[in-house]
C-alpha positions as CSV (number, residue, x, y, z in Angstrom):
1,Q,-17.6,-77.1,67.6
2,V,-16.6,-78.2,64.2
3,Q,-13.4,-80.3,63.8
4,L,-11.5,-80.7,60.6
5,V,-9.0,-83.4,59.6
6,E,-7.2,-83.2,56.3
7,S,-5.3,-85.9,54.5
8,G,-3.9,-86.8,51.1
9,G,-1.0,-84.5,50.6
10,G,2.3,-85.7,49.2
11,S,5.0,-85.2,46.5
12,V,4.3,-85.6,42.8
13,Q,5.9,-84.7,39.5
14,P,4.5,-82.1,37.3
15,G,1.4,-83.4,35.5
16,G,0.6,-85.8,38.3
17,S,-2.5,-86.0,40.5
18,L,-3.4,-86.0,44.2
19,R,-6.6,-86.1,46.1
20,L,-7.0,-84.2,49.3
21,S,-9.7,-85.1,51.9
22,C,-11.2,-83.0,54.6
23,V,-13.5,-84.6,57.2
24,A,-15.7,-82.1,59.0
25,S,-17.4,-83.4,62.2
26,G,-18.6,-82.3,65.6
27,A,-21.5,-80.0,64.6
28,V,-24.5,-79.8,62.4
29,L,-23.3,-78.8,58.9
30,H,-26.5,-78.3,57.0
31,S,-25.6,-75.0,55.4
32,H,-22.0,-74.3,55.6
33,T,-19.2,-73.7,53.2
34,V,-16.1,-75.9,53.2
35,A,-13.1,-74.3,51.5
36,W,-9.6,-75.2,50.5
37,F,-6.9,-72.6,50.9
38,R,-3.2,-72.9,50.2
39,Q,0.0,-71.0,51.1
40,G,3.0,-71.5,48.9
41,P,6.6,-70.6,50.0
42,G,6.9,-66.9,50.2
43,K,3.4,-66.3,49.1
44,E,0.2,-65.1,50.7
45,R,-2.6,-67.6,51.5
46,E,-5.1,-67.9,48.7
47,G,-8.5,-69.5,48.3
48,V,-8.4,-72.5,46.0
49,S,-11.9,-73.9,45.9
50,C,-15.1,-74.0,48.0
51,I,-18.4,-75.9,48.2
52,T,-21.6,-75.2,50.0
53,T,-22.8,-78.3,52.0
54,N,-26.5,-78.0,51.2
55,D,-26.8,-77.1,47.6
56,G,-23.3,-78.0,46.4
57,N,-22.4,-74.6,44.8
58,V,-18.7,-74.5,44.0
59,A,-16.1,-71.9,43.2
60,Y,-12.5,-72.1,42.0
61,L,-9.4,-69.9,41.9
62,S,-9.0,-69.1,38.2
63,S,-5.6,-70.8,37.9
64,V,-7.0,-74.2,39.0
65,K,-10.2,-74.2,36.9
66,G,-10.3,-77.3,34.7
67,R,-7.6,-79.0,36.7
68,F,-9.0,-79.2,40.2
69,T,-12.4,-80.6,41.2
70,I,-14.1,-80.2,44.5
71,S,-16.8,-82.6,45.7
72,K,-18.5,-83.6,48.9
73,D,-20.0,-86.6,50.7
74,N,-22.6,-85.9,53.4
75,T,-23.6,-88.3,56.2
76,D,-25.7,-87.7,59.2
77,N,-22.8,-86.5,61.3
78,T,-20.0,-85.6,59.0
79,V,-19.2,-83.9,55.7
80,T,-16.2,-85.1,53.7
81,V,-14.9,-82.7,51.1
82,Y,-12.5,-83.9,48.4
83,L,-10.2,-81.9,46.3
84,Q,-9.1,-83.8,43.2
85,M,-6.0,-82.1,41.8
86,D,-4.9,-83.1,38.3
87,D,-2.2,-81.8,36.0
88,L,-0.4,-80.4,38.9
89,R,2.2,-77.7,38.4
90,P,5.1,-76.5,40.5
91,E,3.2,-73.4,41.3
92,D,0.6,-75.5,43.1
93,T,3.2,-76.4,45.7
94,G,2.2,-75.3,49.2
95,I,0.4,-76.2,52.4
96,Y,-3.3,-76.8,51.8
97,Y,-5.7,-76.0,54.5
98,C,-9.4,-76.9,54.9
99,A,-11.7,-74.3,56.5
100,V,-15.3,-74.0,57.4
101,D,-17.7,-71.2,58.0
102,G,-21.5,-70.5,57.9
103,G,-21.3,-68.4,54.8
104,Y,-22.0,-69.2,51.1
105,C,-19.8,-70.3,48.3
106,Y,-20.3,-67.9,45.3
107,P,-19.6,-69.5,41.9
108,R,-18.9,-66.1,40.3
109,S,-17.2,-64.2,43.1
110,Y,-13.7,-65.1,44.4
111,H,-13.9,-62.1,46.8
112,Y,-17.2,-63.1,48.5
113,S,-16.3,-66.8,48.6
114,F,-12.8,-66.5,50.1
115,K,-12.1,-63.0,51.4
116,R,-13.8,-63.5,54.7
117,P,-12.7,-64.8,58.1
118,Y,-13.4,-68.5,58.1
119,D,-14.3,-69.8,61.5
120,V,-12.5,-73.1,61.8
121,W,-9.2,-74.3,60.2
122,G,-7.6,-77.7,59.8
123,Q,-3.9,-78.4,60.5
124,G,-2.8,-78.3,56.8
125,T,-1.3,-80.9,54.5
126,Q,1.8,-80.4,52.4
127,V,1.6,-80.7,48.6
128,T,4.9,-80.6,46.7
129,V,5.1,-80.6,42.9
130,S,8.6,-81.0,41.6
131,S,10.6,-82.9,39.0
């Protein structure tokens, strides 16, 4: 059973930066996808970015491309996925969730990367961008 622990949320002014971390442990994660989702106030949940643990393929929501960077750090027993968020905007405000499944992260397809039922979810971390 995979377990996910997120950290790194907080409050920043527009233009600021935050780095989120998601530590995935408890199962072999040789070929999984770890994704970040977010849900803003009054909005539906949306996929933000994902990365495949073996080959490092990545995908991004179009509105965060060039501002957010996803990366990973594999060890024998865990995978830590980082989401570096720069040039933050008020519309980036929301609860950010880390999720894992056995599928693939498709660099050219938001639908296939995010529109599927991910297996395991973290508890979420709040990101607030406000002046």
